[in-house]
PyMOL Python script that loads the backbone (N, CA, C, O; Angstrom):
from pymol import cmd

cmd.read_pdbstr("""\
ATOM      1  N   MET A   1       0.785  -1.284  -0.011  1.00  0.00           N
ATOM      2  CA  MET A   1      -0.013   0.045  -0.040  1.00  0.00           C
ATOM      3  C   MET A   1       0.878   1.414   0.023  1.00  0.00           C
ATOM      4  O   MET A   1       1.759   1.609   0.861  1.00  0.00           O
ATOM      5  N   MET A   2       0.548   2.206  -0.872  1.00  0.00           N
ATOM      6  CA  MET A   2       1.312   3.382  -0.863  1.00  0.00           C
ATOM      7  C   MET A   2       0.932   4.381   0.211  1.00  0.00           C
ATOM      8  O   MET A   2      -0.224   4.675   0.518  1.00  0.00           O
ATOM      9  N   ALA A   3       2.191   4.932   0.818  1.00  0.00           N
ATOM     10  CA  ALA A   3       1.877   6.023   1.937  1.00  0.00           C
ATOM     11  C   ALA A   3       1.415   7.346   1.232  1.00  0.00           C
ATOM     12  O   ALA A   3       1.818   7.651   0.109  1.00  0.00           O
ATOM     13  N   THR A   4       0.626   8.039   1.893  1.00  0.00           N
ATOM     14  CA  THR A   4       0.186   9.344   1.341  1.00  0.00           C
ATOM     15  C   THR A   4       1.421  10.326   1.710  1.00  0.00           C
ATOM     16  O   THR A   4       2.317  10.110   2.526  1.00  0.00           O
ATOM     17  N   VAL A   5       1.235  11.410   0.928  1.00  0.00           N
ATOM     18  CA  VAL A   5       2.342  12.402   0.937  1.00  0.00           C
ATOM     19  C   VAL A   5       2.471  12.912   2.448  1.00  0.00           C
ATOM     20  O   VAL A   5       3.593  13.073   2.927  1.00  0.00           O
ATOM     21  N   HIS A   6       1.443  13.136   3.114  1.00  0.00           N
ATOM     22  CA  HIS A   6       1.451  13.536   4.547  1.00  0.00           C
ATOM     23  C   HIS A   6       2.218  12.591   5.606  1.00  0.00           C
ATOM     24  O   HIS A   6       2.893  13.013   6.545  1.00  0.00           O
ATOM     25  N   GLU A   7       1.992  11.228   5.286  1.00  0.00           N
ATOM     26  CA  GLU A   7       2.693   9.968   5.907  1.00  0.00           C
ATOM     27  C   GLU A   7       4.075  10.107   5.658  1.00  0.00           C
ATOM     28  O   GLU A   7       4.890   9.998   6.574  1.00  0.00           O
ATOM     29  N   GLU A   8       4.455  10.374   4.320  1.00  0.00           N
ATOM     30  CA  GLU A   8       5.832  10.282   3.865  1.00  0.00           C
ATOM     31  C   GLU A   8       6.772  11.623   4.459  1.00  0.00           C
ATOM     32  O   GLU A   8       7.951  11.558   4.809  1.00  0.00           O
ATOM     33  N   LEU A   9       5.916  12.810   4.462  1.00  0.00           N
ATOM     34  CA  LEU A   9       6.492  13.749   5.114  1.00  0.00           C
ATOM     35  C   LEU A   9       6.747  13.715   6.556  1.00  0.00           C
ATOM     36  O   LEU A   9       7.827  14.137   6.970  1.00  0.00           O
ATOM     37  N   ASN A  10       5.701  13.171   7.513  1.00  0.00           N
ATOM     38  CA  ASN A  10       5.995  12.977   8.863  1.00  0.00           C
ATOM     39  C   ASN A  10       7.039  11.934   9.035  1.00  0.00           C
ATOM     40  O   ASN A  10       7.848  12.047   9.956  1.00  0.00           O
ATOM     41  N   GLU A  11       7.079  10.970   8.249  1.00  0.00           N
ATOM     42  CA  GLU A  11       8.200   9.983   8.340  1.00  0.00           C
ATOM     43  C   GLU A  11       9.586  10.592   8.110  1.00  0.00           C
ATOM     44  O   GLU A  11      10.532  10.386   8.870  1.00  0.00           O
ATOM     45  N   THR A  12       9.644  11.325   7.056  1.00  0.00           N
ATOM     46  CA  THR A  12      10.930  11.976   6.669  1.00  0.00           C
ATOM     47  C   THR A  12      11.311  12.978   7.573  1.00  0.00           C
ATOM     48  O   THR A  12      12.522  13.047   7.783  1.00  0.00           O
ATOM     49  N   THR A  13      10.552  13.807   8.189  1.00  0.00           N
ATOM     50  CA  THR A  13      10.952  14.764   9.095  1.00  0.00           C
ATOM     51  C   THR A  13      11.206  14.180  10.443  1.00  0.00           C
ATOM     52  O   THR A  13      11.841  14.850  11.258  1.00  0.00           O
ATOM     53  N   GLU A  14      10.774  13.007  10.749  1.00  0.00           N
ATOM     54  CA  GLU A  14      11.133  12.575  12.190  1.00  0.00           C
ATOM     55  C   GLU A  14      12.505  11.741  12.068  1.00  0.00           C
ATOM     56  O   GLU A  14      12.859  11.077  13.043  1.00  0.00           O
ATOM     57  N   GLN A  15      13.183  11.753  11.054  1.00  0.00           N
ATOM     58  CA  GLN A  15      14.539  11.235  10.926  1.00  0.00           C
ATOM     59  C   GLN A  15      15.374  12.170  11.308  1.00  0.00           C
ATOM     60  O   GLN A  15      15.040  13.348  11.177  1.00  0.00           O
ATOM     61  N   PRO A  16      16.651  11.818  11.867  1.00  0.00           N
ATOM     62  CA  PRO A  16      17.759  12.560  12.077  1.00  0.00           C
ATOM     63  C   PRO A  16      18.136  13.345  10.933  1.00  0.00           C
ATOM     64  O   PRO A  16      18.214  12.779   9.842  1.00  0.00           O
ATOM     65  N   GLN A  17      18.431  14.823  11.058  1.00  0.00           N
ATOM     66  CA  GLN A  17      18.660  15.753  10.220  1.00  0.00           C
ATOM     67  C   GLN A  17      20.054  16.435  10.520  1.00  0.00           C
ATOM     68  O   GLN A  17      20.630  16.189  11.580  1.00  0.00           O
ATOM     69  N   SER A  18      20.568  17.251   9.630  1.00  0.00           N
ATOM     70  CA  SER A  18      21.815  17.978   9.895  1.00  0.00           C
ATOM     71  C   SER A  18      21.420  18.871  10.763  1.00  0.00           C
ATOM     72  O   SER A  18      20.224  19.141  10.876  1.00  0.00           O
ATOM     73  N   PRO A  19      22.441  19.505  11.560  1.00  0.00           N
ATOM     74  CA  PRO A  19      22.108  20.537  12.543  1.00  0.00           C
ATOM     75  C   PRO A  19      21.466  21.908  12.033  1.00  0.00           C
ATOM     76  O   PRO A  19      20.718  22.622  12.701  1.00  0.00           O
ATOM     77  N   GLU A  20      21.920  22.157  10.650  1.00  0.00           N
ATOM     78  CA  GLU A  20      21.561  23.454  10.062  1.00  0.00           C
ATOM     79  C   GLU A  20      20.076  23.399   9.752  1.00  0.00           C
ATOM     80  O   GLU A  20      19.465  24.466   9.696  1.00  0.00           O
ATOM     81  N   ILE A  21      19.404  22.189   9.534  1.00  0.00           N
ATOM     82  CA  ILE A  21      17.983  22.202   9.522  1.00  0.00           C
ATOM     83  C   ILE A  21      17.186  22.112  10.771  1.00  0.00           C
ATOM     84  O   ILE A  21      16.758  21.067  11.260  1.00  0.00           O
ATOM     85  N   ASP A  22      17.039  23.245  11.213  1.00  0.00           N
ATOM     86  CA  ASP A  22      16.367  23.407  12.709  1.00  0.00           C
ATOM     87  C   ASP A  22      14.872  23.386  12.738  1.00  0.00           C
ATOM     88  O   ASP A  22      14.269  23.499  13.805  1.00  0.00           O
ATOM     89  N   SER A  23      14.209  23.232  11.501  1.00  0.00           N
ATOM     90  CA  SER A  23      12.646  23.192  11.643  1.00  0.00           C
ATOM     91  C   SER A  23      12.174  22.401  10.505  1.00  0.00           C
ATOM     92  O   SER A  23      12.931  22.104   9.582  1.00  0.00           O
ATOM     93  N   LYS A  24      10.980  22.062  10.544  1.00  0.00           N
ATOM     94  CA  LYS A  24      10.314  21.228   9.568  1.00  0.00           C
ATOM     95  C   LYS A  24       9.935  22.264   8.255  1.00  0.00           C
ATOM     96  O   LYS A  24       9.781  21.847   7.108  1.00  0.00           O
ATOM     97  N   TYR A  25       9.828  23.581   8.627  1.00  0.00           N
ATOM     98  CA  TYR A  25       9.583  24.669   7.624  1.00  0.00           C
ATOM     99  C   TYR A  25      10.801  24.845   6.797  1.00  0.00           C
ATOM    100  O   TYR A  25      10.630  25.056   5.596  1.00  0.00           O
ATOM    101  N   ARG A  26      12.174  24.779   7.336  1.00  0.00           N
ATOM    102  CA  ARG A  26      13.303  24.870   6.622  1.00  0.00           C
ATOM    103  C   ARG A  26      13.466  23.683   5.609  1.00  0.00           C
ATOM    104  O   ARG A  26      13.846  23.808   4.445  1.00  0.00           O
ATOM    105  N   LEU A  27      13.143  22.595   6.188  1.00  0.00           N
ATOM    106  CA  LEU A  27      13.239  21.455   5.509  1.00  0.00           C
ATOM    107  C   LEU A  27      12.467  21.451   4.310  1.00  0.00           C
ATOM    108  O   LEU A  27      12.978  21.213   3.215  1.00  0.00           O
ATOM    109  N   ILE A  28      11.045  21.748   4.498  1.00  0.00           N
ATOM    110  CA  ILE A  28      10.225  22.063   3.171  1.00  0.00           C
ATOM    111  C   ILE A  28      10.537  22.959   2.141  1.00  0.00           C
ATOM    112  O   ILE A  28      10.330  22.731   0.949  1.00  0.00           O
ATOM    113  N   ILE A  29      11.170  24.257   2.726  1.00  0.00           N
ATOM    114  CA  ILE A  29      11.614  25.213   1.685  1.00  0.00           C
ATOM    115  C   ILE A  29      12.809  24.551   0.919  1.00  0.00           C
ATOM    116  O   ILE A  29      12.846  24.587  -0.311  1.00  0.00           O
ATOM    117  N   LEU A  30      13.696  24.000   1.596  1.00  0.00           N
ATOM    118  CA  LEU A  30      14.867  23.402   0.832  1.00  0.00           C
ATOM    119  C   LEU A  30      14.301  22.354  -0.172  1.00  0.00           C
ATOM    120  O   LEU A  30      14.579  22.388  -1.371  1.00  0.00           O
ATOM    121  N   ALA A  31      13.492  21.424   0.394  1.00  0.00           N
ATOM    122  CA  ALA A  31      12.894  20.305  -0.549  1.00  0.00           C
ATOM    123  C   ALA A  31      12.366  20.936  -1.785  1.00  0.00           C
ATOM    124  O   ALA A  31      12.679  20.528  -2.904  1.00  0.00           O
ATOM    125  N   ALA A  32      11.606  21.882  -1.589  1.00  0.00           N
ATOM    126  CA  ALA A  32      10.819  22.450  -2.605  1.00  0.00           C
ATOM    127  C   ALA A  32      11.596  22.977  -3.696  1.00  0.00           C
ATOM    128  O   ALA A  32      11.274  22.762  -4.865  1.00  0.00           O
ATOM    129  N   LYS A  33      12.677  23.705  -3.348  1.00  0.00           N
ATOM    130  CA  LYS A  33      13.660  24.371  -4.171  1.00  0.00           C
ATOM    131  C   LYS A  33      14.384  23.166  -4.967  1.00  0.00           C
ATOM    132  O   LYS A  33      14.542  23.166  -6.188  1.00  0.00           O
ATOM    133  N   ARG A  34      14.787  22.176  -4.121  1.00  0.00           N
ATOM    134  CA  ARG A  34      15.503  20.950  -4.757  1.00  0.00           C
ATOM    135  C   ARG A  34      14.726  20.214  -5.723  1.00  0.00           C
ATOM    136  O   ARG A  34      15.292  19.751  -6.713  1.00  0.00           O
ATOM    137  N   SER A  35      13.371  20.041  -5.522  1.00  0.00           N
ATOM    138  CA  SER A  35      12.539  19.401  -6.192  1.00  0.00           C
ATOM    139  C   SER A  35      12.226  20.007  -7.552  1.00  0.00           C
ATOM    140  O   SER A  35      11.920  19.374  -8.563  1.00  0.00           O
ATOM    141  N   LYS A  36      12.342  21.280  -7.435  1.00  0.00           N
ATOM    142  CA  LYS A  36      12.210  22.255  -8.745  1.00  0.00           C
ATOM    143  C   LYS A  36      13.382  21.841  -9.705  1.00  0.00           C
ATOM    144  O   LYS A  36      13.250  21.514 -10.884  1.00  0.00           O
ATOM    145  N   GLN A  37      14.702  21.922  -8.900  1.00  0.00           N
ATOM    146  CA  GLN A  37      15.887  21.406  -9.789  1.00  0.00           C
ATOM    147  C   GLN A  37      15.772  20.100 -10.381  1.00  0.00           C
ATOM    148  O   GLN A  37      16.022  19.974 -11.580  1.00  0.00           O
ATOM    149  N   LEU A  38      15.397  19.035  -9.627  1.00  0.00           N
ATOM    150  CA  LEU A  38      15.102  17.823 -10.206  1.00  0.00           C
ATOM    151  C   LEU A  38      14.092  17.790 -11.324  1.00  0.00           C
ATOM    152  O   LEU A  38      14.239  17.026 -12.278  1.00  0.00           O
ATOM    153  N   GLN A  39      13.120  18.572 -11.221  1.00  0.00           N
ATOM    154  CA  GLN A  39      11.950  18.501 -12.324  1.00  0.00           C
ATOM    155  C   GLN A  39      12.517  19.309 -13.532  1.00  0.00           C
ATOM    156  O   GLN A  39      12.048  19.065 -14.644  1.00  0.00           O
ATOM    157  N   ARG A  40      13.400  20.164 -13.408  1.00  0.00           N
ATOM    158  CA  ARG A  40      14.229  20.717 -14.638  1.00  0.00           C
ATOM    159  C   ARG A  40      15.242  19.902 -15.144  1.00  0.00           C
ATOM    160  O   ARG A  40      15.823  20.358 -16.129  1.00  0.00           O
ATOM    161  N   GLY A  41      15.628  18.748 -14.702  1.00  0.00           N
ATOM    162  CA  GLY A  41      16.602  17.942 -15.160  1.00  0.00           C
ATOM    163  C   GLY A  41      17.811  17.530 -14.283  1.00  0.00           C
ATOM    164  O   GLY A  41      18.632  16.666 -14.590  1.00  0.00           O
ATOM    165  N   ALA A  42      17.805  18.229 -13.211  1.00  0.00           N
ATOM    166  CA  ALA A  42      19.179  17.894 -12.312  1.00  0.00           C
ATOM    167  C   ALA A  42      18.977  16.404 -11.863  1.00  0.00           C
ATOM    168  O   ALA A  42      17.876  15.934 -11.576  1.00  0.00           O
ATOM    169  N   ARG A  43      20.197  15.693 -11.835  1.00  0.00           N
ATOM    170  CA  ARG A  43      20.268  14.385 -11.573  1.00  0.00           C
ATOM    171  C   ARG A  43      20.238  14.330  -9.835  1.00  0.00           C
ATOM    172  O   ARG A  43      20.742  15.157  -9.076  1.00  0.00           O
ATOM    173  N   PRO A  44      19.509  13.132  -9.486  1.00  0.00           N
ATOM    174  CA  PRO A  44      19.441  12.924  -8.052  1.00  0.00           C
ATOM    175  C   PRO A  44      20.900  12.566  -7.464  1.00  0.00           C
ATOM    176  O   PRO A  44      21.765  11.941  -8.078  1.00  0.00           O
ATOM    177  N   ARG A  45      21.001  13.052  -6.236  1.00  0.00           N
ATOM    178  CA  ARG A  45      22.468  12.775  -5.523  1.00  0.00           C
ATOM    179  C   ARG A  45      22.476  11.642  -4.732  1.00  0.00           C
ATOM    180  O   ARG A  45      23.518  11.339  -4.150  1.00  0.00           O
ATOM    181  N   ILE A  46      21.256  10.820  -4.594  1.00  0.00           N
ATOM    182  CA  ILE A  46      21.340   9.652  -3.975  1.00  0.00           C
ATOM    183  C   ILE A  46      21.004   8.570  -4.823  1.00  0.00           C
ATOM    184  O   ILE A  46      20.460   8.807  -5.902  1.00  0.00           O
ATOM    185  N   GLU A  47      21.300   7.215  -4.413  1.00  0.00           N
ATOM    186  CA  GLU A  47      20.809   5.964  -5.247  1.00  0.00           C
ATOM    187  C   GLU A  47      19.224   5.829  -5.034  1.00  0.00           C
ATOM    188  O   GLU A  47      18.693   5.425  -3.999  1.00  0.00           O
ATOM    189  N   ILE A  48      18.597   6.224  -6.150  1.00  0.00           N
ATOM    190  CA  ILE A  48      17.048   5.994  -6.154  1.00  0.00           C
ATOM    191  C   ILE A  48      16.635   6.017  -7.502  1.00  0.00           C
ATOM    192  O   ILE A  48      17.178   6.779  -8.301  1.00  0.00           O
ATOM    193  N   ASP A  49      15.713   5.243  -7.834  1.00  0.00           N
ATOM    194  CA  ASP A  49      15.257   5.234  -9.162  1.00  0.00           C
ATOM    195  C   ASP A  49      14.220   6.378  -9.347  1.00  0.00           C
ATOM    196  O   ASP A  49      13.165   6.285  -8.720  1.00  0.00           O
ATOM    197  N   PRO A  50      14.427   7.425 -10.139  1.00  0.00           N
ATOM    198  CA  PRO A  50      13.716   8.417 -10.396  1.00  0.00           C
ATOM    199  C   PRO A  50      12.337   8.148 -11.172  1.00  0.00           C
ATOM    200  O   PRO A  50      11.397   8.944 -11.174  1.00  0.00           O
ATOM    201  N   ALA A  51      12.354   6.959 -11.802  1.00  0.00           N
ATOM    202  CA  ALA A  51      11.225   6.553 -12.332  1.00  0.00           C
ATOM    203  C   ALA A  51      10.108   6.126 -11.362  1.00  0.00           C
ATOM    204  O   ALA A  51       8.904   6.167 -11.616  1.00  0.00           O
ATOM    205  N   LYS A  52      10.654   5.725 -10.258  1.00  0.00           N
ATOM    206  CA  LYS A  52       9.657   5.127  -9.061  1.00  0.00           C
ATOM    207  C   LYS A  52       9.260   6.168  -8.017  1.00  0.00           C
ATOM    208  O   LYS A  52       8.312   6.002  -7.250  1.00  0.00           O
ATOM    209  N   HIS A  53       9.963   7.143  -8.031  1.00  0.00           N
ATOM    210  CA  HIS A  53       9.811   8.219  -6.917  1.00  0.00           C
ATOM    211  C   HIS A  53       9.558   9.646  -7.516  1.00  0.00           C
ATOM    212  O   HIS A  53      10.228  10.092  -8.447  1.00  0.00           O
ATOM    213  N   ARG A  54       8.643  10.254  -6.969  1.00  0.00           N
ATOM    214  CA  ARG A  54       8.578  11.701  -7.506  1.00  0.00           C
ATOM    215  C   ARG A  54       9.614  12.607  -6.878  1.00  0.00           C
ATOM    216  O   ARG A  54      10.095  12.459  -5.754  1.00  0.00           O
ATOM    217  N   PRO A  55       9.863  13.450  -7.643  1.00  0.00           N
ATOM    218  CA  PRO A  55      10.972  14.500  -7.321  1.00  0.00           C
ATOM    219  C   PRO A  55      10.873  15.214  -5.838  1.00  0.00           C
ATOM    220  O   PRO A  55      11.855  15.705  -5.280  1.00  0.00           O
ATOM    221  N   THR A  56       9.613  15.201  -5.309  1.00  0.00           N
ATOM    222  CA  THR A  56       9.562  15.863  -3.987  1.00  0.00           C
ATOM    223  C   THR A  56      10.173  14.643  -2.952  1.00  0.00           C
ATOM    224  O   THR A  56      10.946  14.878  -2.023  1.00  0.00           O
ATOM    225  N   ARG A  57       9.709  13.428  -3.279  1.00  0.00           N
ATOM    226  CA  ARG A  57      10.226  12.634  -2.228  1.00  0.00           C
ATOM    227  C   ARG A  57      11.849  12.474  -2.339  1.00  0.00           C
ATOM    228  O   ARG A  57      12.575  12.463  -1.344  1.00  0.00           O
ATOM    229  N   ILE A  58      12.331  12.348  -3.711  1.00  0.00           N
ATOM    230  CA  ILE A  58      13.747  12.388  -3.955  1.00  0.00           C
ATOM    231  C   ILE A  58      14.576  13.523  -3.210  1.00  0.00           C
ATOM    232  O   ILE A  58      15.675  13.260  -2.723  1.00  0.00           O
ATOM    233  N   ALA A  59      14.024  14.773  -3.136  1.00  0.00           N
ATOM    234  CA  ALA A  59      14.448  15.933  -2.602  1.00  0.00           C
ATOM    235  C   ALA A  59      14.519  15.836  -1.063  1.00  0.00           C
ATOM    236  O   ALA A  59      15.461  16.248  -0.386  1.00  0.00           O
ATOM    237  N   LEU A  60      13.451  15.264  -0.617  1.00  0.00           N
ATOM    238  CA  LEU A  60      13.520  15.187   0.967  1.00  0.00           C
ATOM    239  C   LEU A  60      14.496  14.228   1.310  1.00  0.00           C
ATOM    240  O   LEU A  60      15.294  14.440   2.223  1.00  0.00           O
ATOM    241  N   GLU A  61      14.495  13.137   0.615  1.00  0.00           N
ATOM    242  CA  GLU A  61      15.721  12.168   1.063  1.00  0.00           C
ATOM    243  C   GLU A  61      17.213  12.656   0.854  1.00  0.00           C
ATOM    244  O   GLU A  61      18.131  12.407   1.636  1.00  0.00           O
ATOM    245  N   GLU A  62      17.312  13.328  -0.222  1.00  0.00           N
ATOM    246  CA  GLU A  62      18.501  14.078  -0.338  1.00  0.00           C
ATOM    247  C   GLU A  62      18.856  15.119   0.850  1.00  0.00           C
ATOM    248  O   GLU A  62      19.952  15.231   1.399  1.00  0.00           O
ATOM    249  N   ILE A  63      17.851  15.747   1.082  1.00  0.00           N
ATOM    250  CA  ILE A  63      18.146  16.700   2.363  1.00  0.00           C
ATOM    251  C   ILE A  63      18.562  16.082   3.552  1.00  0.00           C
ATOM    252  O   ILE A  63      19.583  16.404   4.160  1.00  0.00           O
ATOM    253  N   VAL A  64      17.732  15.140   3.913  1.00  0.00           N
ATOM    254  CA  VAL A  64      17.866  14.457   5.225  1.00  0.00           C
ATOM    255  C   VAL A  64      19.204  13.824   5.228  1.00  0.00           C
ATOM    256  O   VAL A  64      19.915  13.907   6.229  1.00  0.00           O
ATOM    257  N   GLN A  65      19.613  13.154   4.090  1.00  0.00           N
ATOM    258  CA  GLN A  65      20.914  12.493   4.065  1.00  0.00           C
ATOM    259  C   GLN A  65      22.098  13.354   3.985  1.00  0.00           C
ATOM    260  O   GLN A  65      23.240  12.896   4.030  1.00  0.00           O
ATOM    261  N   GLY A  66      21.768  14.890   3.840  1.00  0.00           N
ATOM    262  CA  GLY A  66      22.883  15.770   3.619  1.00  0.00           C
ATOM    263  C   GLY A  66      23.656  15.893   2.305  1.00  0.00           C
ATOM    264  O   GLY A  66      24.776  16.401   2.242  1.00  0.00           O
ATOM    265  N   THR A  67      22.977  15.386   1.244  1.00  0.00           N
ATOM    266  CA  THR A  67      23.800  15.507  -0.008  1.00  0.00           C
ATOM    267  C   THR A  67      23.464  16.677  -0.712  1.00  0.00           C
ATOM    268  O   THR A  67      23.967  16.815  -1.827  1.00  0.00           O
ATOM    269  N   VAL A  68      22.653  17.614  -0.247  1.00  0.00           N
ATOM    270  CA  VAL A  68      22.350  19.014  -1.002  1.00  0.00           C
ATOM    271  C   VAL A  68      22.916  20.068  -0.246  1.00  0.00           C
ATOM    272  O   VAL A  68      22.302  20.398   0.768  1.00  0.00           O
ATOM    273  N   PRO A  69      23.941  20.650  -0.525  1.00  0.00           N
ATOM    274  CA  PRO A  69      24.673  21.839   0.002  1.00  0.00           C
ATOM    275  C   PRO A  69      23.884  23.084  -0.034  1.00  0.00           C
ATOM    276  O   PRO A  69      23.326  23.418  -1.079  1.00  0.00           O
ATOM    277  N   PHE A  70      23.796  23.826   1.089  1.00  0.00           N
ATOM    278  CA  PHE A  70      23.044  25.077   1.109  1.00  0.00           C
ATOM    279  C   PHE A  70      23.742  25.974   2.135  1.00  0.00           C
ATOM    280  O   PHE A  70      24.571  25.560   2.945  1.00  0.00           O
ATOM    281  N   HIS A  71      23.332  27.230   2.024  1.00  0.00           N
ATOM    282  CA  HIS A  71      23.854  28.122   3.200  1.00  0.00           C
ATOM    283  C   HIS A  71      22.698  29.064   3.290  1.00  0.00           C
ATOM    284  O   HIS A  71      21.829  29.213   2.430  1.00  0.00           O
ATOM    285  N   MET A  72      22.805  29.745   4.557  1.00  0.00           N
ATOM    286  CA  MET A  72      21.712  30.721   5.061  1.00  0.00           C
ATOM    287  C   MET A  72      22.292  32.184   4.566  1.00  0.00           C
ATOM    288  O   MET A  72      23.471  32.523   4.657  1.00  0.00           O
ATOM    289  N   ARG A  73      21.331  32.899   4.079  1.00  0.00           N
ATOM    290  CA  ARG A  73      21.530  34.302   3.792  1.00  0.00           C
ATOM    291  C   ARG A  73      21.456  35.065   5.167  1.00  0.00           C
ATOM    292  O   ARG A  73      21.146  34.488   6.209  1.00  0.00           O
ATOM    293  N   ALA A  74      21.754  36.367   5.096  1.00  0.00           N
ATOM    294  CA  ALA A  74      21.699  37.210   6.231  1.00  0.00           C
ATOM    295  C   ALA A  74      20.154  37.533   6.621  1.00  0.00           C
ATOM    296  O   ALA A  74      19.886  37.791   7.794  1.00  0.00           O
ATOM    297  N   ASP A  75      19.234  37.517   5.715  1.00  0.00           N
ATOM    298  CA  ASP A  75      17.760  37.717   5.954  1.00  0.00           C
ATOM    299  C   ASP A  75      17.149  36.509   6.343  1.00  0.00           C
ATOM    300  O   ASP A  75      15.921  36.484   6.414  1.00  0.00           O
ATOM    301  N   GLY A  76      17.898  35.369   6.640  1.00  0.00           N
ATOM    302  CA  GLY A  76      17.278  34.295   7.211  1.00  0.00           C
ATOM    303  C   GLY A  76      16.830  33.119   6.078  1.00  0.00           C
ATOM    304  O   GLY A  76      16.742  31.931   6.385  1.00  0.00           O
ATOM    305  N   ASP A  77      16.603  33.559   4.928  1.00  0.00           N
ATOM    306  CA  ASP A  77      16.148  32.525   3.740  1.00  0.00           C
ATOM    307  C   ASP A  77      17.367  31.595   3.371  1.00  0.00           C
ATOM    308  O   ASP A  77      18.537  31.976   3.392  1.00  0.00           O
ATOM    309  N   GLU A  78      16.983  30.438   3.061  1.00  0.00           N
ATOM    310  CA  GLU A  78      17.951  29.472   2.472  1.00  0.00           C
ATOM    311  C   GLU A  78      18.216  29.671   1.020  1.00  0.00           C
ATOM    312  O   GLU A  78      17.369  30.079   0.226  1.00  0.00           O
ATOM    313  N   GLU A  79      19.498  29.345   0.707  1.00  0.00           N
ATOM    314  CA  GLU A  79      19.603  29.220  -0.789  1.00  0.00           C
ATOM    315  C   GLU A  79      20.538  28.157  -1.048  1.00  0.00           C
ATOM    316  O   GLU A  79      21.654  28.081  -0.533  1.00  0.00           O
ATOM    317  N   SER A  80      19.942  27.169  -2.032  1.00  0.00           N
ATOM    318  CA  SER A  80      20.642  26.141  -2.278  1.00  0.00           C
ATOM    319  C   SER A  80      22.021  26.569  -3.158  1.00  0.00           C
ATOM    320  O   SER A  80      22.030  27.568  -3.877  1.00  0.00           O
ATOM    321  N   ASP A  81      23.100  25.739  -3.012  1.00  0.00           N
ATOM    322  CA  ASP A  81      24.415  26.168  -3.678  1.00  0.00           C
ATOM    323  C   ASP A  81      24.120  26.040  -5.190  1.00  0.00           C
ATOM    324  O   ASP A  81      24.887  26.595  -5.977  1.00  0.00           O
ATOM    325  N   GLU A  82      23.023  25.323  -5.658  1.00  0.00           N
ATOM    326  CA  GLU A  82      22.952  25.090  -7.079  1.00  0.00           C
ATOM    327  C   GLU A  82      21.612  25.992  -7.524  1.00  0.00           C
ATOM    328  O   GLU A  82      20.867  25.702  -8.460  1.00  0.00           O
ATOM    329  N   ALA A  83      21.494  27.002  -6.755  1.00  0.00           N
ATOM    330  CA  ALA A  83      20.217  28.007  -7.091  1.00  0.00           C
ATOM    331  C   ALA A  83      20.271  28.264  -8.738  1.00  0.00           C
ATOM    332  O   ALA A  83      19.224  28.319  -9.382  1.00  0.00           O
ATOM    333  N   GLY A  84      21.337  28.389  -9.249  1.00  0.00           N
ATOM    334  CA  GLY A  84      21.398  28.727 -10.737  1.00  0.00           C
ATOM    335  C   GLY A  84      21.006  27.699 -11.670  1.00  0.00           C
ATOM    336  O   GLY A  84      20.904  27.987 -12.862  1.00  0.00           O
ATOM    337  N   GLN A  85      20.767  26.487 -11.240  1.00  0.00           N
ATOM    338  CA  GLN A  85      20.475  25.400 -12.122  1.00  0.00           C
ATOM    339  C   GLN A  85      19.110  25.520 -12.817  1.00  0.00           C
ATOM    340  O   GLN A  85      18.739  24.648 -13.602  1.00  0.00           O
TER     341      GLN A  85
END
""", "prot")
cmd.dss("prot")
cmd.show_as("cartoon", "prot")
cmd.util.cbc("prot")
cmd.orient("prot")
């Protein structure tokens, strides 16, 4: 049985994360930006079949595993190091 997006989100956000990701809000913003990159042709940074998983799920897994570098701007927003892609 397939899990709903809400269940997947709860499952993913309960996993240990890097110290820079201090809230679910920050995780979601980063995952949304990374998901957009994946939809535009970026390759996944983790071993996962893109044909079987949606870009949002891949992005969440990449963030949780720490494979997507990012830095904080002075105004508190996140910016992926690949923002130009």
